[in-house]
N, CA, C and O atoms as a GROMACS GRO file, in nm:
protein
  184
    1MET      N    1  -2.322  -2.322   1.124
    1MET     CA    2  -2.153  -2.251   1.091
    1MET      C    3  -2.142  -2.197   1.248
    1MET      O    4  -2.229  -2.148   1.320
    2ASP      N    5  -2.006  -2.224   1.274
    2ASP     CA    6  -1.958  -2.220   1.406
    2ASP      C    7  -1.889  -2.058   1.422
    2ASP      O    8  -1.798  -2.008   1.356
    3MET      N    9  -1.952  -2.011   1.513
    3MET     CA   10  -1.914  -1.871   1.537
    3MET      C   11  -1.725  -1.864   1.542
    3MET      O   12  -1.661  -1.774   1.488
    4GLN      N   13  -1.684  -1.944   1.595
    4GLN     CA   14  -1.520  -1.929   1.561
    4GLN      C   15  -1.465  -1.956   1.424
    4GLN      O   16  -1.354  -1.910   1.396
    5LEU      N   17  -1.520  -2.012   1.353
    5LEU     CA   18  -1.522  -2.020   1.205
    5LEU      C   19  -1.517  -1.876   1.147
    5LEU      O   20  -1.419  -1.813   1.106
    6ILE      N   21  -1.642  -1.841   1.156
    6ILE     CA   22  -1.668  -1.694   1.147
    6ILE      C   23  -1.580  -1.578   1.159
    6ILE      O   24  -1.558  -1.486   1.080
    7GLY      N   25  -1.524  -1.608   1.301
    7GLY     CA   26  -1.451  -1.481   1.342
    7GLY      C   27  -1.318  -1.538   1.259
    7GLY      O   28  -1.267  -1.455   1.184
    8ALA      N   29  -1.267  -1.646   1.262
    8ALA     CA   30  -1.115  -1.666   1.182
    8ALA      C   31  -1.118  -1.593   1.031
    8ALA      O   32  -1.034  -1.528   0.970
    9GLY      N   33  -1.265  -1.637   0.997
    9GLY     CA   34  -1.244  -1.585   0.832
    9GLY      C   35  -1.244  -1.416   0.843
    9GLY      O   36  -1.162  -1.355   0.775
   10LEU      N   37  -1.324  -1.354   0.918
   10LEU     CA   38  -1.322  -1.224   0.938
   10LEU      C   39  -1.190  -1.178   0.958
   10LEU      O   40  -1.152  -1.082   0.891
   11LYS      N   41  -1.113  -1.232   1.040
   11LYS     CA   42  -0.986  -1.222   1.094
   11LYS      C   43  -0.883  -1.229   0.962
   11LYS      O   44  -0.801  -1.139   0.942
   12VAL      N   45  -0.893  -1.326   0.888
   12VAL     CA   46  -0.818  -1.337   0.782
   12VAL      C   47  -0.843  -1.248   0.669
   12VAL      O   48  -0.746  -1.197   0.613
   13SER      N   49  -0.968  -1.220   0.627
   13SER     CA   50  -1.039  -1.099   0.546
   13SER      C   51  -0.977  -0.956   0.583
   13SER      O   52  -0.955  -0.867   0.501
   14ALA      N   53  -0.957  -0.949   0.698
   14ALA     CA   54  -0.899  -0.803   0.760
   14ALA      C   55  -0.758  -0.804   0.736
   14ALA      O   56  -0.703  -0.710   0.680
   15PHE      N   57  -0.691  -0.914   0.781
   15PHE     CA   58  -0.531  -0.904   0.719
   15PHE      C   59  -0.528  -0.896   0.571
   15PHE      O   60  -0.438  -0.825   0.524
   16GLY      N   61  -0.603  -0.951   0.494
   16GLY     CA   62  -0.583  -0.951   0.348
   16GLY      C   63  -0.646  -0.823   0.307
   16GLY      O   64  -0.583  -0.779   0.211
   17LEU      N   65  -0.747  -0.742   0.342
   17LEU     CA   66  -0.749  -0.644   0.338
   17LEU      C   67  -0.628  -0.481   0.360
   17LEU      O   68  -0.605  -0.376   0.301
   18GLY      N   69  -0.589  -0.546   0.465
   18GLY     CA   70  -0.484  -0.459   0.538
   18GLY      C   71  -0.348  -0.469   0.472
   18GLY      O   72  -0.276  -0.369   0.470
   19GLY      N   73  -0.308  -0.581   0.419
   19GLY     CA   74  -0.205  -0.575   0.294
   19GLY      C   75  -0.215  -0.532   0.205
   19GLY      O   76  -0.121  -0.477   0.146
   20VAL      N   77  -0.366  -0.542   0.149
   20VAL     CA   78  -0.363  -0.434   0.019
   20VAL      C   79  -0.365  -0.320   0.020
   20VAL      O   80  -0.320  -0.256  -0.075
   21PHE      N   81  -0.416  -0.264   0.125
   21PHE     CA   82  -0.411  -0.122   0.161
   21PHE      C   83  -0.262  -0.084   0.172
   21PHE      O   84  -0.222   0.013   0.108
   22ALA      N   85  -0.170  -0.162   0.255
   22ALA     CA   86  -0.045  -0.134   0.272
   22ALA      C   87   0.043  -0.129   0.174
   22ALA      O   88   0.141  -0.055   0.177
   23VAL      N   89   0.008  -0.230   0.054
   23VAL     CA   90   0.084  -0.219  -0.083
   23VAL      C   91   0.039  -0.109  -0.161
   23VAL      O   92   0.128  -0.066  -0.236
   24LEU      N   93  -0.081  -0.043  -0.169
   24LEU     CA   94  -0.130   0.050  -0.241
   24LEU      C   95  -0.050   0.169  -0.177
   24LEU      O   96  -0.007   0.251  -0.258
   25ILE      N   97  -0.026   0.189  -0.058
   25ILE     CA   98  -0.003   0.328   0.010
   25ILE      C   99   0.172   0.319  -0.001
   25ILE      O  100   0.233   0.426  -0.005
   26LEU      N  101   0.242   0.202  -0.006
   26LEU     CA  102   0.356   0.167  -0.051
   26LEU      C  103   0.373   0.242  -0.189
   26LEU      O  104   0.456   0.328  -0.221
   27PHE      N  105   0.268   0.183  -0.263
   27PHE     CA  106   0.344   0.232  -0.399
   27PHE      C  107   0.311   0.351  -0.457
   27PHE      O  108   0.344   0.388  -0.569
   28TYR      N  109   0.219   0.433  -0.343
   28TYR     CA  110   0.189   0.568  -0.388
   28TYR      C  111   0.322   0.652  -0.329
   28TYR      O  112   0.371   0.752  -0.382
   29CYS      N  113   0.361   0.598  -0.228
   29CYS     CA  114   0.473   0.674  -0.165
   29CYS      C  115   0.625   0.664  -0.239
   29CYS      O  116   0.714   0.748  -0.247
   30ALA      N  117   0.617   0.535  -0.286
   30ALA     CA  118   0.709   0.544  -0.419
   30ALA      C  119   0.733   0.593  -0.508
   30ALA      O  120   0.847   0.616  -0.547
   31THR      N  121   0.616   0.625  -0.573
   31THR     CA  122   0.607   0.708  -0.687
   31THR      C  123   0.600   0.850  -0.657
   31THR      O  124   0.633   0.920  -0.752
   32LYS      N  125   0.567   0.910  -0.554
   32LYS     CA  126   0.565   1.045  -0.496
   32LYS      C  127   0.728   1.061  -0.496
   32LYS      O  128   0.780   1.151  -0.562
   33ILE      N  129   0.806   0.972  -0.420
   33ILE     CA  130   0.955   0.999  -0.402
   33ILE      C  131   1.032   1.004  -0.537
   33ILE      O  132   1.119   1.090  -0.554
   34MET      N  133   1.000   0.904  -0.643
   34MET     CA  134   1.031   0.887  -0.777
   34MET      C  135   1.010   1.023  -0.857
   34MET      O  136   1.102   1.069  -0.924
   35LEU      N  137   0.877   1.092  -0.848
   35LEU     CA  138   0.854   1.221  -0.906
   35LEU      C  139   0.952   1.307  -0.838
   35LEU      O  140   1.023   1.371  -0.916
   36MET      N  141   0.977   1.328  -0.703
   36MET     CA  142   1.027   1.427  -0.641
   36MET      C  143   1.174   1.420  -0.698
   36MET      O  144   1.220   1.526  -0.740
   37PHE      N  145   1.255   1.307  -0.703
   37PHE     CA  146   1.402   1.317  -0.765
   37PHE      C  147   1.387   1.326  -0.936
   37PHE      O  148   1.467   1.390  -1.004
   38ALA      N  149   1.297   1.266  -0.981
   38ALA     CA  150   1.271   1.360  -1.141
   38ALA      C  151   1.259   1.482  -1.144
   38ALA      O  152   1.315   1.540  -1.236
   39ARG      N  153   1.196   1.548  -1.062
   39ARG     CA  154   1.177   1.690  -1.090
   39ARG      C  155   1.338   1.745  -1.045
   39ARG      O  156   1.386   1.835  -1.114
   40LYS      N  157   1.398   1.705  -0.961
   40LYS     CA  158   1.516   1.754  -0.904
   40LYS      C  159   1.601   1.714  -1.025
   40LYS      O  160   1.681   1.803  -1.053
   41SER      N  161   1.606   1.611  -1.102
   41SER     CA  162   1.705   1.611  -1.206
   41SER      C  163   1.698   1.683  -1.320
   41SER      O  164   1.798   1.717  -1.383
   42ALA      N  165   1.554   1.716  -1.358
   42ALA     CA  166   1.514   1.797  -1.448
   42ALA      C  167   1.549   1.944  -1.408
   42ALA      O  168   1.580   2.024  -1.496
   43LYS      N  169   1.546   1.966  -1.328
   43LYS     CA  170   1.581   2.119  -1.274
   43LYS      C  171   1.736   2.126  -1.302
   43LYS      O  172   1.775   2.225  -1.364
   44LYS      N  173   1.834   2.026  -1.260
   44LYS     CA  174   1.958   2.051  -1.276
   44LYS      C  175   1.986   2.043  -1.430
   44LYS      O  176   2.081   2.108  -1.473
   45GLU      N  177   1.918   1.976  -1.505
   45GLU     CA  178   1.985   1.985  -1.620
   45GLU      C  179   1.919   2.134  -1.734
   45GLU      O  180   1.965   2.169  -1.842
   46GLU      N  181   1.832   2.179  -1.679
   46GLU     CA  182   1.812   2.312  -1.745
   46GLU      C  183   1.920   2.397  -1.718
   46GLU      O  184   1.923   2.511  -1.764
   0.00000   0.00000   0.00000
């Protein structure tokens, strides 16, 4: 096994995991924002 190949593989897996966590954080923030707007509109209707 070539050390350069192992380093490239680790770099690709780090980018992959980073992308997955970025999407999860984006999804979490989008859900929080939608809940905030839903609560505001529910208060207006009361």
